[in-house]
Residue, then its C-alpha position, 0 to 999 in steps of 0.5 A: x889961901x891956896x890959889x887956883x890951879x889951871x887945867x893942862x891939856x893932854x895929848x898922845x903921840x907915837x914914838x917913831x922908833x917903836x910905835x909906843x903911844x905916850x902921853x904928853x902936855x905943853x911945857x909950862x913957864x917953869x920948864x920954859x925957863x930951863x930952855x931959856x937959861x940953856x939958850x943964854x949960855x950958848x952951849x948946845x950941850x946945855x940945850x940938849x940936856x934942857x930938852x931932855x929934862x922938859x921931856x921928862x917933865x911933860x911926858x910919861x916916858x920912863x926911859x928918856x935917857x935911853x930914847x933914840x936921838x930922833x925920838x928925843x927930837x920928835x917928842x920935843x917938837x910936838x911939845x913945842x908945837x902945843x906950847x908955843x905955836x904950830x909954826x916956826x920961822x927959819x932962815x935958809x940960804x938959797x942954794x943957787x948963789x950960796x949967800x942970799x938968806x930968806x926967812x920962811x914960816x914952816x908948819x911944825x905939823x909938816x915936819x916928820x921923822x923920815x925913814x930910809x927904805x932898806x934901813x935895818x938894825x941887823x947887819x950881816x958882816x959875813x956868812x957866819x957873823x951878824x951884828x945887831x945895832x941900836x940907835x945912839x941915845x942922848x948921852x952918846x949924841x951929846x958926846x959925839x956932837x959937842x965934845x971938842x976932845x974927840x976927833x972924827x975917827x974916834x967919834x965913829x968908832x965910839x958911836x959904833x961901840x956904844x950902839x952895838x947890841x949883839x954879835x952872833x956867829x954860828x955858835x952863839x949870840x954875844x950880848x955886847x953889854x957884857x963886853x968892855x969898850x976896848x973889846x968892842x973896839x978890837x972887834x971893829x979893828x979886825x973888820x974889813x973896810x967894806x964890813x965896817x962901812x956897812x955899820x957906818x951906813x946904819x948911822x947914815x940911813x937911820x931915821x931923822x927929823x927932816x923936812x924938804x921945802x922949796x925956796x925962791x931966790x928973790x935976787x935971781x928968781x931961781x927955785x931950789x929945794x932945801x932939806x932941813x935936818x935935826x932939831x936945831x934946824x927948826x929951833x926958834 
């Protein structure tokens, strides 16, 4: 005899990167197990992959693997809010003494993807050369943040090579998908520090999951602001 199936509510949200409307639902026990198993390993990369699989199962997004990291974080946060609860308790260190830790409850509905004014994907390197950048996807994010084999300098160049979309000069537009990684790295090597700095600024100012809260140190009475960024800051 077939057992009854429960109706699962459906919701809508807009992706921060391009404004697309997508449908989503809360995660079920089977999907929560994926997350629990990943957290038990203690490996951040396992947690990120579990989050991706949950998004695939709980939304109608066809291109999860190509989503920007801040899209991934925002979508998962919405799924988590509908699944477990609308608030999360986080532990923060009071900035005034750098050691006192306090627990604060945050409404997940208050956490948004913050966009920096003036941030743009087209970067003018010279009067003739303009590059168009894309945002790092999940694969790039995992490699850059959780690989112990890549040093910091290589991370920056690899990130740029993985995210550059086009290079345009006075004659034509070059699709970087047709270029090898080595060719792109050689292109970056010929840039001045100022020119490459403008590409680094693209990553520094790209949208991010962020929330600013005020905390009062119970030992000193000093009130300070604490900025939480990235999904890990709100993970509970």
